[in-house]
Backbone as ProteinMPNN parsed JSONL, in Angstrom:
{"seq_chain_A": "XXXXXXXXXXXXXXXXXXXXXXXXXXXXXXXXXXXXXXXXXXXXXXXXXXXXXXXXXXXXXXXXXXXXXXXXXXXXXXXXXXXXXXXXXXXXXXXXXXXXXXXXXXXXXXXXXXXX", "coords_chain_A": {"N_chain_A": [[0.813, -1.187, 0.25], [0.7, 2.244, -0.783], [1.486, 5.127, 0.826], [0.993, 8.518, 1.432], [3.368, 10.938, 2.201], [3.511, 14.184, 3.193], [4.887, 15.854, 4.748], [7.543, 14.566, 3.957], [7.876, 14.986, 1.589], [7.645, 17.948, 0.972], [9.103, 19.182, 3.337], [10.02, 20.496, 6.52], [10.11, 23.537, 6.246], [8.155, 23.882, 4.047], [6.059, 23.139, 5.04], [5.567, 24.844, 7.263], [5.332, 26.964, 5.98], [2.787, 26.512, 4.64], [1.024, 26.208, 7.119], [1.261, 28.791, 7.945], [0.212, 30.137, 6.103], [-2.347, 29.162, 5.734], [-3.508, 30.02, 8.325], [-3.314, 32.723, 7.763], [-5.305, 33.167, 5.636], [-7.596, 32.168, 7.676], [-7.545, 34.113, 9.218], [-8.228, 36.227, 7.525], [-11.021, 35.493, 6.903], [-12.565, 35.466, 9.1], [-12.024, 38.118, 9.596], [-13.921, 39.059, 7.748], [-16.174, 37.848, 7.984], [-16.751, 38.294, 10.934], [-16.211, 41.141, 11.25], [-16.459, 43.171, 9.048], [-18.51, 45.308, 7.292], [-20.249, 43.803, 5.775], [-20.548, 41.461, 6.735], [-21.841, 39.978, 9.786], [-22.613, 41.922, 10.968], [-23.528, 43.552, 8.939], [-25.573, 41.741, 8.192], [-27.394, 41.842, 10.266], [-28.101, 44.485, 10.204], [-29.395, 44.597, 7.761], [-31.467, 42.711, 8.267], [-32.925, 44.674, 10.072], [-33.812, 46.575, 8.474], [-35.849, 45.067, 6.883], [-37.476, 44.29, 8.488], [-38.839, 46.967, 9.249], [-39.483, 47.814, 6.725], [-41.569, 45.841, 6.266], [-43.225, 46.822, 8.351], [-43.95, 49.181, 7.528], [-45.177, 48.558, 4.999], [-47.473, 47.194, 5.876], [-48.779, 49.211, 7.593], [-49.181, 50.632, 4.702], [-51.045, 49.063, 3.677], [-53.108, 49.028, 5.481], [-54.107, 51.592, 5.67], [-54.862, 52.063, 2.545], [-56.93, 49.919, 2.747], [-58.244, 51.839, 4.329], [-58.638, 54.128, 2.68], [-60.264, 52.732, 0.525], [-62.521, 51.884, 1.666], [-63.579, 54.182, 2.084], [-64.186, 55.429, -0.416], [-65.706, 53.184, -1.53], [-67.922, 54.213, 0.291], [-68.088, 57.025, -0.858], [-69.637, 56.343, -2.92], [-71.84, 54.662, -2.561], [-73.34, 56.349, -0.771], [-74.67, 59.288, -0.785], [-75.356, 61.119, 1.256], [-73.178, 61.268, 2.847], [-71.169, 61.92, 1.328], [-71.854, 64.468, 0.639], [-71.72, 65.739, 3.146], [-68.961, 65.119, 3.669], [-67.628, 66.618, 1.518], [-68.639, 69.2, 2.255], [-67.185, 69.715, 4.562], [-64.862, 69.35, 3.889], [-63.794, 71.052, 1.659], [-65.384, 73.056, 1.75], [-67.806, 73.362, 0.337], [-70.431, 75.283, -0.836], [-74.334, 75.544, -0.915], [-76.2, 76.902, -3.554], [-78.153, 78.992, -2.091], [-76.828, 79.451, 0.355], [-74.838, 80.79, 2.867], [-71.399, 81.006, 3.43], [-69.49, 81.427, 6.473], [-66.694, 81.901, 7.813], [-64.726, 81.481, 10.843], [-61.599, 82.87, 11.75], [-58.938, 82.026, 14.291], [-58.244, 83.903, 16.857], [-55.274, 86.171, 16.832], [-52.392, 85.168, 18.912], [-51.298, 87.221, 21.802], [-48.234, 88.727, 22.378], [-47.081, 88.511, 25.714], [-46.589, 91.327, 28.186], [-44.144, 93.642, 29.365], [-42.873, 92.065, 32.354], [-43.919, 93.128, 35.512], [-42.062, 94.982, 37.771], [-41.113, 92.947, 41.053], [-40.821, 93.403, 44.153]], "CA_chain_A": [[0.297, -0.159, 0.037], [1.342, 3.267, -1.004], [1.153, 5.999, 1.812], [1.572, 9.929, 1.034], [4.118, 11.363, 3.717], [3.507, 15.532, 3.017], [6.183, 16.29, 5.309], [8.451, 13.801, 3.323], [7.789, 16.096, 0.115], [7.749, 19.624, 1.076], [9.81, 19.471, 4.211], [9.894, 21.313, 7.15], [9.849, 24.835, 6.008], [7.176, 24.119, 3.479], [4.745, 22.79, 5.904], [5.373, 26.077, 7.877], [4.868, 28.228, 4.725], [1.539, 26.097, 4.594], [0.212, 26.587, 8.117], [1.043, 30.44, 8.028], [-0.518, 30.667, 4.856], [-3.598, 28.694, 6.269], [-3.795, 30.949, 9.323], [-3.797, 33.817, 6.928], [-6.821, 33.229, 5.486], [-8.617, 31.766, 8.611], [-7.657, 35.706, 9.616], [-8.898, 36.824, 6.3], [-12.451, 35.018, 6.674], [-12.687, 35.906, 10.371], [-12.273, 39.455, 9.248], [-14.692, 39.259, 6.643], [-17.29, 37.489, 8.86], [-17.238, 39.429, 11.931], [-15.794, 42.441, 11.201], [-16.721, 43.643, 8.148], [-20.158, 45.613, 7.34], [-21.232, 42.829, 5.097], [-20.71, 40.315, 7.807], [-22.768, 39.74, 10.55], [-23.175, 43.405, 10.967], [-24.469, 43.908, 7.752], [-26.696, 41.02, 8.351], [-28.214, 42.12, 11.27], [-28.517, 45.745, 9.517], [-30.372, 44.062, 6.704], [-32.82, 42.422, 9.07], [-33.943, 45.702, 10.752], [-34.267, 47.227, 7.179], [-36.785, 44.275, 6.415], [-38.588, 44.378, 9.397], [-39.236, 48.262, 9.115], [-40.118, 47.773, 5.5], [-42.603, 44.913, 6.779], [-44.179, 47.676, 9.261], [-44.138, 49.902, 6.322], [-46.2, 47.647, 4.129], [-48.542, 46.827, 6.852], [-49.239, 50.512, 7.41], [-49.784, 51.118, 3.883], [-52.306, 48.518, 3.693], [-53.988, 49.676, 6.388], [-54.35, 53.039, 4.422], [-55.296, 51.607, 1.392], [-58.221, 49.443, 2.828], [-59.262, 52.719, 4.624], [-59.251, 54.47, 1.425], [-61.006, 52.042, -0.818], [-63.919, 51.727, 2.229], [-64.109, 55.522, 1.836], [-64.245, 55.4, -2.146], [-66.924, 52.709, -1.359], [-68.84, 54.859, 0.945], [-68.598, 57.859, -1.456], [-70.315, 55.832, -4.185], [-72.987, 54.23, -2.015], [-73.832, 57.09, 0.316], [-74.909, 60.296, -1.16], [-75.689, 62.085, 2.392], [-71.763, 60.944, 3.263], [-70.17, 62.479, 0.333], [-72.086, 65.482, 0.621], [-70.941, 66.214, 4.184], [-67.62, 65.306, 3.394], [-66.934, 67.606, 0.742], [-68.964, 70.632, 2.996], [-66.538, 69.813, 5.834], [-63.525, 69.36, 3.678], [-63.94, 71.793, 0.558], [-66.199, 74.127, 1.705], [-68.836, 73.644, -1.036], [-71.92, 75.667, -0.3], [-75.239, 75.665, -1.941], [-76.569, 78.383, -3.854], [-78.737, 79.623, -1.217], [-76.462, 79.533, 1.821], [-73.401, 81.852, 2.824], [-70.168, 80.459, 4.106], [-68.75, 82.165, 7.33], [-65.591, 81.126, 8.608], [-64.217, 82.302, 12.107], [-60.366, 82.532, 12.109], [-58.593, 82.366, 15.29], [-57.602, 85.491, 17.314], [-53.938, 85.926, 16.827], [-51.795, 85.422, 20.384], [-50.584, 88.816, 21.93], [-47.454, 88.679, 23.631], [-46.99, 89.113, 26.942], [-46.177, 92.533, 28.348], [-43.072, 93.464, 30.209], [-43.438, 91.685, 33.882], [-44.08, 93.901, 36.655], [-40.846, 94.383, 39.095], [-40.794, 92.307, 41.934], [-40.094, 93.844, 45.51]], "C_chain_A": [[0.864, 1.174, -0.1], [0.648, 4.362, 0.058], [1.62, 7.287, 1.634], [2.107, 10.241, 2.086], [4.204, 13.068, 3.066], [4.752, 15.799, 3.515], [7.412, 15.715, 4.614], [8.663, 15.108, 2.001], [8.133, 17.506, 0.3], [8.627, 19.902, 2.229], [9.26, 20.471, 5.183], [9.435, 22.793, 6.916], [8.561, 24.9, 4.576], [5.88, 23.722, 4.388], [4.351, 23.984, 7.085], [4.483, 26.953, 7.097], [3.275, 27.827, 5.133], [0.642, 26.535, 6.064], [0.131, 28.16, 8.32], [0.107, 30.668, 6.774], [-2.167, 30.216, 5.123], [-4.194, 29.55, 7.46], [-4.026, 32.388, 8.798], [-5.133, 34.02, 6.212], [-7.665, 32.969, 6.682], [-8.512, 32.935, 8.874], [-8.804, 36.189, 8.484], [-10.454, 36.726, 6.5], [-12.798, 35.121, 7.837], [-13.118, 37.533, 10.333], [-13.813, 39.836, 8.673], [-16.229, 38.682, 7.081], [-18.312, 38.371, 10.059], [-17.187, 40.454, 11.94], [-16.108, 43.424, 10.563], [-18.379, 44.029, 8.199], [-20.855, 44.646, 6.309], [-21.205, 41.385, 5.484], [-22.072, 40.111, 8.42], [-23.494, 41.085, 10.858], [-24.56, 43.666, 10.038], [-25.889, 43.048, 7.914], [-28.035, 41.473, 8.945], [-29.022, 43.673, 10.52], [-29.776, 45.635, 8.167], [-31.686, 43.649, 6.983], [-33.875, 43.196, 9.65], [-34.371, 46.095, 9.47], [-35.589, 46.456, 7.073], [-37.719, 44.1, 7.381], [-39.179, 45.742, 9.506], [-39.785, 48.391, 7.812], [-41.667, 46.913, 5.577], [-43.919, 45.705, 7.505], [-44.91, 48.336, 8.321], [-45.477, 49.274, 5.315], [-47.694, 47.638, 4.837], [-49.603, 48.353, 7.118], [-49.96, 51.037, 6.086], [-51.015, 50.422, 3.568], [-53.44, 48.783, 4.176], [-54.672, 50.935, 5.633], [-55.051, 52.754, 3.243], [-56.52, 51.326, 1.65], [-59.192, 50.664, 3.655], [-60.178, 53.391, 3.28], [-60.273, 54.174, 0.703], [-62.539, 51.681, 0.196], [-64.511, 53.107, 1.926], [-64.443, 55.752, 0.629], [-65.698, 54.902, -1.943], [-68.165, 53.611, -0.819], [-69.304, 55.777, -0.031], [-69.852, 57.64, -2.785], [-71.674, 55.353, -3.868], [-73.783, 55.281, -1.16], [-73.881, 58.868, -0.096], [-74.688, 61.592, -0.012], [-73.532, 62.231, 3.113], [-71.082, 61.875, 2.074], [-70.709, 64.104, 0.235], [-71.385, 66.362, 1.896], [-69.513, 66.283, 4.301], [-66.98, 66.564, 2.675], [-67.373, 68.938, 1.113], [-67.641, 70.764, 4.034], [-65.064, 70.107, 5.126], [-63.048, 70.844, 2.479], [-64.624, 72.94, 0.359], [-66.944, 74.639, 0.716], [-70.177, 74.352, 0.18], [-72.998, 75.451, -1.341], [-75.5, 77.128, -2.495], [-77.31, 79.356, -3.154], [-78.483, 79.774, 0.412], [-75.187, 80.528, 1.312], [-72.498, 81.43, 3.742], [-69.807, 81.554, 4.934], [-67.779, 81.459, 8.119], [-65.246, 82.211, 9.371], [-62.74, 81.797, 11.934], [-59.991, 82.944, 13.575], [-57.978, 83.367, 15.74], [-55.979, 84.979, 17.435], [-53.242, 86.306, 18.396], [-51.701, 86.535, 20.463], [-49.575, 88.353, 22.977], [-47.293, 89.337, 24.605], [-46.434, 90.492, 27.296], [-45.06, 92.556, 29.271], [-43.799, 93.051, 31.67], [-42.925, 92.874, 34.732], [-42.84, 93.543, 37.945], [-41.284, 93.833, 40.486], [-40.048, 92.871, 43.434], [-39.854, 92.772, 46.551]], "O_chain_A": [[1.79, 1.279, 0.704], [-0.577, 4.456, 0.128], [2.85, 7.33, 1.665], [1.506, 9.927, 3.114], [5.173, 13.178, 2.315], [5.695, 15.976, 2.743], [8.408, 16.434, 4.686], [9.597, 15.88, 1.784], [8.998, 18.05, -0.386], [9.028, 21.065, 2.185], [8.297, 21.19, 4.914], [8.382, 23.174, 7.428], [8.158, 26.003, 4.209], [4.765, 24.198, 4.174], [3.267, 24.09, 7.659], [3.397, 27.474, 7.351], [2.581, 28.595, 5.8], [-0.391, 27.192, 5.943], [-0.868, 28.719, 8.773], [-0.729, 31.572, 6.781], [-3.088, 30.923, 4.716], [-5.412, 29.725, 7.476], [-4.834, 33.143, 9.34], [-5.853, 35.013, 6.313], [-8.65, 33.707, 6.692], [-9.669, 33.355, 8.858], [-9.993, 36.437, 8.686], [-11.149, 37.723, 6.303], [-13.944, 34.673, 7.79], [-14.117, 38.065, 10.818], [-14.601, 40.682, 9.097], [-17.265, 39.069, 6.54], [-19.462, 38.791, 10.187], [-18.033, 41.065, 12.593], [-16.144, 44.536, 11.089], [-19.259, 43.427, 8.814], [-22.055, 44.802, 6.081], [-21.641, 40.413, 4.867], [-23.147, 40.073, 7.82], [-24.71, 41.245, 10.964], [-25.768, 43.851, 10.193], [-27.017, 43.526, 7.8], [-29.182, 41.513, 8.5], [-30.234, 43.838, 10.378], [-30.686, 46.392, 7.83], [-32.72, 43.944, 6.385], [-35.064, 42.919, 9.805], [-35.58, 45.908, 9.335], [-36.577, 47.183, 7.172], [-38.842, 43.728, 7.04], [-40.313, 45.651, 9.976], [-40.706, 49.205, 7.757], [-42.692, 47.317, 5.028], [-45.116, 45.446, 7.381], [-46.128, 48.244, 8.168], [-46.58, 49.793, 5.141], [-48.761, 48.017, 4.355], [-50.806, 48.477, 6.884], [-51.005, 51.686, 6.126], [-52.001, 51.067, 3.211], [-54.533, 48.808, 3.61], [-55.787, 50.935, 5.111], [-56.036, 53.47, 3.064], [-57.404, 52.02, 1.146], [-60.421, 50.624, 3.709], [-61.356, 53.36, 2.922], [-61.092, 54.979, 0.258], [-63.549, 51.277, -0.381], [-65.683, 53.253, 1.581], [-65.332, 56.603, 0.64], [-66.691, 55.621, -2.058], [-69.228, 53.694, -1.434], [-70.497, 55.756, -0.336], [-70.612, 58.435, -3.338], [-72.602, 55.527, -4.658], [-74.941, 54.978, -0.873], [-73.027, 59.601, 0.4], [-74.106, 62.658, -0.215], [-72.959, 63.176, 3.656], [-70.253, 62.657, 2.541], [-69.935, 64.929, -0.249], [-70.699, 67.373, 1.746], [-68.892, 67.192, 4.852], [-66.093, 67.301, 3.106], [-66.809, 69.895, 0.582], [-67.15, 71.871, 4.254], [-64.243, 70.886, 5.61], [-62.008, 71.483, 2.633], [-64.64, 73.674, -0.63], [-66.944, 75.779, 0.251], [-70.592, 74.091, 1.309], [-72.69, 75.204, -2.506], [-75.12, 78.197, -2.017], [-77.2, 80.533, -3.498], [-79.256, 80.034, 1.335], [-74.738, 80.884, 0.223], [-72.824, 81.488, 4.927], [-69.745, 82.659, 4.394], [-68.026, 80.578, 8.942], [-65.302, 83.401, 9.061], [-62.505, 80.589, 11.946], [-60.504, 83.928, 14.108], [-57.078, 83.83, 15.04], [-55.53, 83.927, 17.891], [-53.438, 87.371, 18.982], [-51.925, 87.207, 19.456], [-49.817, 87.806, 24.052], [-47.313, 90.568, 24.613], [-45.614, 90.836, 26.444], [-44.918, 91.574, 29.999], [-44.876, 93.481, 32.083], [-41.828, 93.427, 34.661], [-42.667, 92.566, 38.674], [-42.01, 94.65, 41.053], [-38.851, 92.716, 43.68], [-39.299, 93.055, 47.613]]}, "name": "protein", "num_of_chains": 1, "seq": "XXXXXXXXXXXXXXXXXXXXXXXXXXXXXXXXXXXXXXXXXXXXXXXXXXXXXXXXXXXXXXXXXXXXXXXXXXXXXXXXXXXXXXXXXXXXXXXXXXXXXXXXXXXXXXXXXXXX"}
């Protein structure tokens, strides 16, 4: 039976060089996985982004559902449509007068009286 003896082929220095080379590769891989922004830190960052986008999608779905129901109500309920338009667009009928009240402007307080 033939047996391959690595140490016999490359010698002591060859084995040392191979061990140092593999140790360097291990260090590079360690840096790539644990330290770089594309390693675990990048993975965690991407997970946070995915969670944030999923929350945003859910919020947009709720808003879309609300708007869909509102448009359906506009189509089916003329009283609701009239009330909505009157409140939001200040629409009035021919025989009505629109009166808008503006809030008074806040006045700045005068100088404080000296205390004794």
